[in-house]
FITORVO-231234 format. One record per residue (C-alpha): residue number from 1; x, y, z; residue in three letters. Coordinates in steps of 0.5 Angstrom, whole numbers, always signed. Layout:
# residues N
+-----+-------+-------+-------+---------+
! num !    px !    py !    pz ! residuo !
+-----+-------+-------+-------+---------+
! NUM !     X !     Y !     Z !     ALA !
...
+-----+-------+-------+-------+---------+
END
This chain:
# residues 130
+-----+-------+-------+-------+---------+
! num !    px !    py !    pz ! residuo !
+-----+-------+-------+-------+---------+
!   1 !   -76 !   -26 !   -65 !     UNK !
!   2 !   -69 !   -26 !   -63 !     UNK !
!   3 !   -63 !   -23 !   -67 !     UNK !
!   4 !   -56 !   -23 !   -65 !     UNK !
!   5 !   -51 !   -18 !   -68 !     UNK !
!   6 !   -44 !   -20 !   -69 !     UNK !
!   7 !   -38 !   -16 !   -71 !     UNK !
!   8 !   -32 !   -20 !   -70 !     UNK !
!   9 !   -26 !   -17 !   -68 !     UNK !
!  10 !   -22 !   -20 !   -73 !     UNK !
!  11 !   -26 !   -17 !   -79 !     UNK !
!  12 !   -26 !    -9 !   -81 !     UNK !
!  13 !   -31 !    -5 !   -76 !     UNK !
!  14 !   -38 !    -5 !   -79 !     UNK !
!  15 !   -40 !    +3 !   -80 !     UNK !
!  16 !   -47 !    +2 !   -82 !     UNK !
!  17 !   -49 !    -6 !   -82 !     UNK !
!  18 !   -47 !   -12 !   -78 !     UNK !
!  19 !   -43 !   -17 !   -81 !     UNK !
!  20 !   -47 !   -23 !   -78 !     UNK !
!  21 !   -54 !   -23 !   -76 !     UNK !
!  22 !   -57 !   -30 !   -73 !     UNK !
!  23 !   -64 !   -30 !   -73 !     UNK !
!  24 !   -69 !   -34 !   -69 !     UNK !
!  25 !   -77 !   -33 !   -70 !     UNK !
!  26 !   -83 !   -37 !   -73 !     UNK !
!  27 !   -84 !   -32 !   -79 !     UNK !
!  28 !   -80 !   -30 !   -85 !     UNK !
!  29 !   -82 !   -24 !   -88 !     UNK !
!  30 !   -79 !   -22 !   -95 !     UNK !
!  31 !   -80 !   -15 !   -98 !     UNK !
!  32 !   -79 !   -15 !  -105 !     UNK !
!  33 !   -74 !    -9 !  -108 !     UNK !
!  34 !   -77 !    -3 !  -107 !     UNK !
!  35 !   -76 !    +3 !  -112 !     UNK !
!  36 !   -77 !   +11 !  -112 !     UNK !
!  37 !   -84 !   +10 !  -114 !     UNK !
!  38 !   -90 !   +13 !  -111 !     UNK !
!  39 !   -97 !    +9 !  -109 !     UNK !
!  40 !   -99 !   +10 !  -116 !     UNK !
!  41 !   -92 !    +8 !  -120 !     UNK !
!  42 !   -90 !   +15 !  -121 !     UNK !
!  43 !   -82 !   +16 !  -121 !     UNK !
!  44 !   -80 !   +20 !  -115 !     UNK !
!  45 !   -74 !   +24 !  -115 !     UNK !
!  46 !   -72 !   +24 !  -122 !     UNK !
!  47 !   -65 !   +24 !  -123 !     UNK !
!  48 !   -64 !   +26 !  -115 !     UNK !
!  49 !   -61 !   +20 !  -112 !     UNK !
!  50 !   -62 !   +23 !  -105 !     UNK !
!  51 !   -69 !   +24 !  -106 !     UNK !
!  52 !   -70 !   +17 !  -110 !     UNK !
!  53 !   -66 !   +14 !  -104 !     UNK !
!  54 !   -71 !   +17 !   -99 !     UNK !
!  55 !   -77 !   +14 !  -103 !     UNK !
!  56 !   -74 !    +7 !  -104 !     UNK !
!  57 !   -73 !    +6 !   -96 !     UNK !
!  58 !   -79 !   +10 !   -94 !     UNK !
!  59 !   -83 !    +4 !   -99 !     UNK !
!  60 !   -79 !    -1 !   -95 !     UNK !
!  61 !   -82 !    +2 !   -88 !     UNK !
!  62 !   -89 !    +2 !   -91 !     UNK !
!  63 !   -88 !    -5 !   -94 !     UNK !
!  64 !   -85 !    -8 !   -87 !     UNK !
!  65 !   -91 !    -4 !   -83 !     UNK !
!  66 !   -96 !    -7 !   -88 !     UNK !
!  67 !   -94 !   -14 !   -86 !     UNK !
!  68 !   -94 !   -12 !   -78 !     UNK !
!  69 !   -86 !   -12 !   -78 !     UNK !
!  70 !   -82 !    -7 !   -75 !     UNK !
!  71 !   -75 !    -5 !   -78 !     UNK !
!  72 !   -72 !    -8 !   -72 !     UNK !
!  73 !   -74 !   -15 !   -75 !     UNK !
!  74 !   -70 !   -14 !   -81 !     UNK !
!  75 !   -64 !   -19 !   -81 !     UNK !
!  76 !   -62 !   -17 !   -88 !     UNK !
!  77 !   -62 !   -11 !   -93 !     UNK !
!  78 !   -60 !   -12 !  -100 !     UNK !
!  79 !   -59 !    -5 !  -104 !     UNK !
!  80 !   -58 !    -4 !  -111 !     UNK !
!  81 !   -55 !    +2 !  -114 !     UNK !
!  82 !   -54 !    +4 !  -121 !     UNK !
!  83 !   -47 !    +6 !  -123 !     UNK !
!  84 !   -45 !    +6 !  -116 !     UNK !
!  85 !   -39 !   +11 !  -113 !     UNK !
!  86 !   -37 !   +13 !  -106 !     UNK !
!  87 !   -41 !   +19 !  -107 !     UNK !
!  88 !   -48 !   +15 !  -106 !     UNK !
!  89 !   -46 !   +13 !   -99 !     UNK !
!  90 !   -48 !   +19 !   -95 !     UNK !
!  91 !   -55 !   +19 !   -98 !     UNK !
!  92 !   -56 !   +12 !   -97 !     UNK !
!  93 !   -54 !   +13 !   -90 !     UNK !
!  94 !   -59 !   +18 !   -89 !     UNK !
!  95 !   -65 !   +15 !   -92 !     UNK !
!  96 !   -63 !    +8 !   -89 !     UNK !
!  97 !   -63 !   +12 !   -82 !     UNK !
!  98 !   -69 !   +15 !   -83 !     UNK !
!  99 !   -73 !    +8 !   -83 !     UNK !
! 100 !   -68 !    +4 !   -79 !     UNK !
! 101 !   -65 !    +9 !   -74 !     UNK !
! 102 !   -59 !    +6 !   -71 !     UNK !
! 103 !   -61 !    -1 !   -72 !     UNK !
! 104 !   -56 !    -4 !   -77 !     UNK !
! 105 !   -58 !   -11 !   -80 !     UNK !
! 106 !   -53 !   -15 !   -84 !     UNK !
! 107 !   -53 !   -12 !   -91 !     UNK !
! 108 !   -50 !   -12 !   -98 !     UNK !
! 109 !   -49 !    -6 !  -103 !     UNK !
! 110 !   -49 !    -8 !  -110 !     UNK !
! 111 !   -47 !    -3 !  -116 !     UNK !
! 112 !   -51 !    -5 !  -122 !     UNK !
! 113 !   -51 !    -2 !  -129 !     UNK !
! 114 !   -59 !    -1 !  -129 !     UNK !
! 115 !   -65 !    -3 !  -126 !     UNK !
! 116 !   -72 !    -6 !  -128 !     UNK !
! 117 !   -76 !    +0 !  -127 !     UNK !
! 118 !   -74 !    +5 !  -132 !     UNK !
! 119 !   -71 !   +12 !  -129 !     UNK !
! 120 !   -70 !    +8 !  -122 !     UNK !
! 121 !   -63 !    +9 !  -119 !     UNK !
! 122 !   -64 !    +5 !  -113 !     UNK !
! 123 !   -67 !    -1 !  -110 !     UNK !
! 124 !   -68 !    -4 !  -103 !     UNK !
! 125 !   -70 !   -11 !  -101 !     UNK !
! 126 !   -71 !   -14 !   -94 !     UNK !
! 127 !   -71 !   -20 !   -90 !     UNK !
! 128 !   -74 !   -20 !   -83 !     UNK !
! 129 !   -75 !   -25 !   -78 !     UNK !
! 130 !   -81 !   -24 !   -73 !     UNK !
+-----+-------+-------+-------+---------+
END
């Protein structure tokens, strides 16, 4: 598996992601949107966005591990946040770094009105190439 990360000089600098990821591999792994639920389906964190972000990203890490995939195989993340505002960025960055370290896949951050799971404030999905 090979991923090439490109950040063109004529685009704004990417802080926590890569503008372009080119993936070459033999297996695609799609991780469904992960929310802040424990293994029994109980909401973790209540109204604490930071706690929910940590749990959602940790669940992405668990899903990747179950597929025998490392975070460095991820080509793309999509992050959905209920009522998104700039105050959400620091907890997202911290939760993301706990799983991905300095690795920066392409990503999209999308503000939404609500998620399908009641009480959930963040959902994270991933696409990996192995």
